[in-house]
C-alpha positions in Angstrom: 10.1 -34.6 60.4 13.3 -34.9 62.2 15.5 -36.5 59.8 14.2 -33.6 57.1 15.8 -31.1 59.1 19.1 -33.0 59.4 18.9 -33.4 55.8 18.3 -29.9 55.4 20.8 -28.5 57.3 22.9 -30.7 55.8 22.6 -29.8 52.9 22.9 -26.5 53.9 27.0 -27.1 54.7 27.5 -28.8 51.8 26.3 -26.0 49.9 28.4 -23.2 52.5 31.7 -25.7 51.7 31.0 -25.9 47.9 30.6 -22.2 48.4 33.5 -21.1 50.1 36.3 -23.9 47.9 34.6 -22.0 44.7 36.3 -19.9 43.0 33.3 -16.1 43.6 33.5 -16.0 39.7 32.9 -19.4 38.9 29.8 -19.5 41.2 28.2 -16.5 40.2 29.1 -17.5 36.0 26.6 -20.6 37.5 24.5 -18.9 38.9 24.0 -16.9 36.0 24.2 -19.7 34.0 21.7 -22.1 36.5 18.8 -18.9 36.4 18.7 -18.2 32.9 17.8 -22.3 32.2 16.0 -22.1 35.3 14.0 -19.5 32.9 13.9 -20.7 30.0 12.4 -23.7 30.7 10.0 -22.2 33.0 8.7 -20.1 30.7 8.7 -22.4 27.6 6.3 -24.7 29.9 3.7 -22.3 30.7 4.4 -21.4 26.7 3.9 -25.0 25.9 1.2 -25.5 28.6 -0.5 -21.8 26.8 -0.4 -23.3 23.4 -2.5 -27.3 24.2 
């Protein structure tokens, strides 16, 4: 469990590093595309489940 927490902190540190190194506009565009793709995938998955 301790290792998992350390891994989580490491990933958070990596995310902060990448956020600081990327341009804000580029990150916002990537974030919007990621969220849109995620919602599309979830909606498509839910609709396919409902069809079955």
